[in-house]
LOFIBA-84179 format. One line per field, with one value per residue (C-alpha): x, y, z; residue number from 0. Coordinates in nm, 4 decimals. Example, Ala and Ser with C-alpha at 12.3 -4.5 7.8 and 13.67 -1.06 7.14 Angstrom:
// residues 2
c1 = [1.2300:1.3670]
c2 = [-0.4500:-0.1060]
c3 = [0.7800:0.7140]
nr = [0:1]
This chain:
// residues 188
c1 = [-15.5367:-15.8096:-15.7601:-15.9922:-15.8206:-15.4670:-15.6226:-15.7689:-15.4226:-15.2527:-15.0626:-15.1226:-15.4786:-15.4906:-15.2988:-15.5399:-15.8799:-15.7900:-15.7105:-15.3248:-15.1975:-14.8305:-14.8373:-14.6970:-15.0231:-15.1964:-15.1086:-14.7665:-14.7997:-14.8328:-15.0171:-14.6274:-14.5693:-14.9202:-14.8244:-14.4872:-14.4343:-14.1543:-13.8613:-13.8845:-14.2576:-14.2152:-13.9732:-14.0649:-13.8958:-13.6787:-13.3501:-13.1847:-12.8181:-12.5225:-12.3198:-11.9844:-11.7480:-11.6290:-11.6792:-11.9585:-12.2020:-12.4736:-12.8061:-12.9216:-13.2739:-13.2122:-13.4659:-13.5135:-13.7196:-13.6874:-13.3455:-13.1984:-13.1088:-13.2640:-13.2075:-13.0576:-13.1482:-13.0887:-13.2891:-13.4588:-13.5072:-13.1157:-13.0157:-12.6781:-12.7817:-13.1628:-13.1829:-12.8797:-12.6240:-12.2657:-12.2381:-12.0268:-12.2927:-12.5430:-12.3328:-12.3760:-12.6255:-12.3065:-12.0999:-12.3370:-12.4603:-12.2386:-12.1568:-11.7628:-11.7817:-11.5294:-11.7112:-11.3818:-11.0318:-10.7740:-10.3962:-10.1414:-9.8036:-9.4460:-9.3527:-9.7080:-9.8906:-10.2191:-10.4474:-10.5681:-10.8697:-10.8070:-11.0239:-11.0370:-10.8897:-10.5902:-10.5853:-10.6262:-10.3250:-10.1068:-10.1758:-10.0935:-9.7881:-9.6643:-9.7871:-9.5593:-9.2687:-9.2595:-9.3367:-9.0089:-8.7751:-8.8942:-8.8998:-8.7036:-8.6725:-8.4538:-8.3990:-8.1472:-8.0833:-8.4592:-8.6490:-8.8928:-9.0729:-9.2208:-9.2235:-9.0997:-9.2160:-9.5546:-9.8011:-10.1611:-10.3562:-10.7418:-10.9933:-11.3111:-11.4891:-11.4690:-11.6879:-11.5131:-11.5790:-11.3616:-11.1161:-11.0631:-11.0672:-10.7831:-10.6140:-10.6308:-10.5108:-10.2149:-10.1268:-10.1459:-9.9013:-9.6470:-9.6979:-9.6745:-9.7438:-10.0875:-10.3125:-10.6912:-10.7455:-11.0064:-10.7376:-10.4655]
c2 = [-6.7460:-6.4390:-6.0625:-6.0668:-6.3026:-6.1530:-5.7818:-5.9503:-6.1608:-5.8147:-5.7333:-5.3754:-5.4037:-5.6639:-5.4263:-5.1331:-5.3759:-5.5348:-5.1916:-5.2850:-4.9894:-5.0240:-5.3843:-5.4938:-5.7233:-6.0285:-5.8974:-5.9779:-6.3077:-6.6136:-6.9220:-7.1125:-6.8682:-6.9072:-7.2841:-7.2090:-7.3017:-7.2454:-7.5547:-7.5242:-7.5711:-7.9274:-7.9204:-8.1459:-7.8720:-7.5382:-7.5702:-7.2064:-7.2153:-6.9674:-6.9597:-7.1358:-6.9110:-6.6503:-6.4269:-6.2183:-6.4887:-6.4595:-6.6444:-6.9398:-7.1533:-7.4759:-7.6683:-8.0881:-8.2880:-8.7085:-8.5935:-8.4980:-8.1135:-7.9932:-7.6055:-7.3673:-6.9633:-6.6503:-6.6126:-6.2997:-6.2999:-6.2785:-5.9230:-5.9817:-6.0416:-5.9643:-6.2613:-6.1994:-6.4295:-6.3799:-6.6068:-6.8633:-6.8661:-6.9125:-7.2511:-7.3600:-7.6342:-7.7830:-7.8108:-8.0405:-8.2523:-8.1763:-8.4630:-8.3958:-8.3810:-8.6898:-8.9082:-9.1317:-9.0107:-9.0308:-9.0407:-9.0293:-9.2079:-9.0223:-9.0180:-9.1904:-9.1167:-9.2614:-9.1901:-9.4972:-9.4872:-9.5031:-9.5563:-9.2814:-9.4113:-9.4794:-9.1264:-8.9634:-9.1701:-9.0772:-8.7257:-8.7379:-8.9276:-8.6867:-8.3566:-8.5276:-8.5822:-8.2576:-8.0675:-8.2621:-8.1828:-7.7962:-7.7380:-7.3919:-7.4094:-7.0715:-6.8376:-6.5778:-6.6096:-6.5605:-6.8172:-6.9198:-7.2518:-7.3080:-7.5053:-7.4179:-7.7639:-7.6353:-7.3791:-7.3672:-7.1682:-7.1931:-7.2223:-7.0149:-7.2976:-7.3106:-7.1182:-6.8606:-7.0958:-7.3873:-7.1471:-7.0054:-7.3964:-7.4944:-7.1230:-7.2744:-7.5856:-7.5092:-7.2329:-7.5080:-7.7168:-7.4447:-7.2988:-6.9582:-6.9235:-6.9227:-6.7587:-6.7763:-6.7449:-6.4758:-6.2480:-6.3474]
c3 = [3.7255:3.6001:3.6333:3.9184:4.0972:4.0168:4.1511:4.4742:4.5740:4.4706:4.7981:4.7844:4.7400:5.0254:5.2357:5.1909:5.1817:5.5389:5.6775:5.7057:5.4740:5.6446:5.5331:5.8931:5.9565:5.8003:5.4779:5.4823:5.5824:5.3380:5.3816:5.4757:5.7448:5.9104:5.9377:6.1007:6.4522:6.6869:6.7035:7.0767:7.1036:7.1030:7.4328:7.7218:7.9388:7.9369:8.1870:8.2341:8.2088:8.1520:7.8003:7.8768:7.6560:7.8053:8.1569:8.0601:8.1603:7.9164:8.0224:7.7831:7.7865:7.7045:7.5454:7.6252:7.4655:7.5794:7.7786:7.4644:7.3944:7.0854:7.1019:7.3146:7.3065:7.4590:7.7714:7.7839:8.1411:8.1951:8.3574:8.1632:7.8039:7.7953:7.5377:7.3150:7.2250:7.0592:6.7599:6.9510:7.2359:6.9612:6.8164:7.1975:7.0708:6.8397:7.1573:7.3583:7.0606:6.7458:6.5314:6.5750:6.9841:7.0897:7.3510:7.4435:7.5494:7.2533:7.2913:7.0534:7.1662:7.1511:6.7684:6.7119:6.3751:6.4953:6.8011:6.9998:7.2515:7.6246:7.9422:8.1573:8.4318:8.2598:8.1180:8.4365:8.6197:8.3010:8.3858:8.7202:8.7130:8.4565:8.6869:8.9674:8.7538:8.5660:8.9396:9.0587:8.7723:8.7693:9.1171:9.2774:9.6037:9.5425:9.2659:9.2435:9.6136:9.7072:9.8309:9.5529:9.6093:9.2930:8.9645:8.6331:8.4838:8.3583:8.2963:8.2799:7.9913:8.0580:7.7687:7.6863:7.6902:8.0621:8.2685:8.5483:8.8294:8.6269:8.5512:8.9320:9.0560:8.7916:8.8770:9.2612:9.1592:8.9702:9.2382:9.5292:9.2839:9.2647:8.9259:8.8520:8.4978:8.5241:8.2006:8.0720:7.6936:7.7707:7.9070:7.6291]
nr = [0:1:2:3:4:5:6:7:8:9:10:11:12:13:14:15:16:17:18:19:20:21:22:23:24:25:26:27:28:29:30:31:32:33:34:35:36:37:38:39:40:41:42:43:44:45:46:47:48:49:50:51:52:53:54:55:56:57:58:59:60:61:62:63:64:65:66:67:68:69:70:71:72:73:74:75:76:77:78:79:80:81:82:83:84:85:86:87:88:89:90:91:92:93:94:95:96:97:98:99:100:101:102:103:104:105:106:107:108:109:110:111:112:113:114:115:116:117:118:119:120:121:122:123:124:125:126:127:128:129:130:131:132:133:134:135:136:137:138:139:140:141:142:143:144:145:146:147:148:149:150:151:152:153:154:155:156:157:158:159:160:161:162:163:164:165:166:167:168:169:170:171:172:173:174:175:176:177:178:179:180:181:182:183:184:185:186:187]
């Protein structure tokens, strides 16, 4: 590289000669940055969604290519979050497509050391049987001389990966079952 090429390639000289003294325009761009393209450009469609983690309800744009989620970003049209997401919301893609995500029901028998896979119908039947048995064992018609009509056999702790509507429905279910120990992780 000759002196002339070095001087012409010097960023400060390029800024002044291109009429960009602050260095925020073309003078600051490199060949690599000129060739960059947004990773969302290839998406077939954009689906509007809500972040599933907490009660704020930040808007998300879900980018889909060939029926697979390829990227999740904040929705700039959302009046709640105006395109911003917290670290958990920014990691929503891992919730949907992460390699650690399980796609089958795993069950470990009492005192067992290994997990085994179960079909969903068997797992749901086991859960229903256990809820009914726990409700019957812990049912109280009266407590301290007062009418109670409740169960102390189980409790519910809603998770932050569920949205408000799902936690609301879980609260209604457990209330209908007679449980009084109902809480949500977002409030704890």
